[in-house]
N, C-alpha and C positions, 0 to 999 in steps of 0.2 A: 103533661104529656108532650113528646117529641113529635114535631110535624114531619111527615115523609116528602114534603114539597122541598125540593132544594132550592127554591126561589124564597122560601118563607123567610121573612124578616130582612131580605137584602134589598137595598134600594137600587134603582135603575142606575144612579149615578156609579155605585160600587160595581155593579155589572159592567158598565161601560169602560170604567177605569181598569178592571181586571183584564178585560179582553183586549184594550189598547196596549196595556203593559205587556201582555203576553204575545199577542199577532203583531201590534202596530196597525196603523190606519191602512196602510198598502194592502196587507194580506186581508184585513177585514173588509176592504172595498172589493176585492175578489172572492171572498166567500160569500159575502151578502152585498150585490151591487146596488147601492143605494148612494145618493149623491153626498149625504153628509159624511160618508167616509171616504169619497174620492176627490171632493172639491172642496178646498180649504178647509179640511177636517179639523176638529176641535171638540174636545168633550163636551163643552157648554152647547156648541151649535147642534150636536148629535142628540144630546138629551132633549133639547127643544123639539126637534124633529120627530124623536121616538114617542114623546109624551103626546103628540098629535095624530100619530100614524099607528094604528094599531097593529096592522099587518107587518110593519117594519119592526114594530118592538118585539111582536112574537117571535120573529126570525132571529133577532139578537138574544132573547131569551134561551131560544132553543139552542143556539150556538153555545151560550153560556153554560147551560145544563150538560151539553156533549163536552165542553171542554174543563169542566170541574177536575176531572182525575189528572189532568196534565197542568194543573196550578201548582206552583211551589207552595208548600204548607208552611204558614207563618209561624 
């Protein structure tokens, strides 16, 4: 059975990498003003922060879901 959840089976790492590839850290920092996007940003530091910070992870996941139609299809 197919899940209707667009986040089903997608790791946080994949979410962050797709958002960074599409928007870049500068734009992500404007869309979601959190330090892991604006101060020495890296995928690794972002993942560390998001795994500890539920509200920030939720914002990133919401942006990802809204952005899915914009992503190039592989």
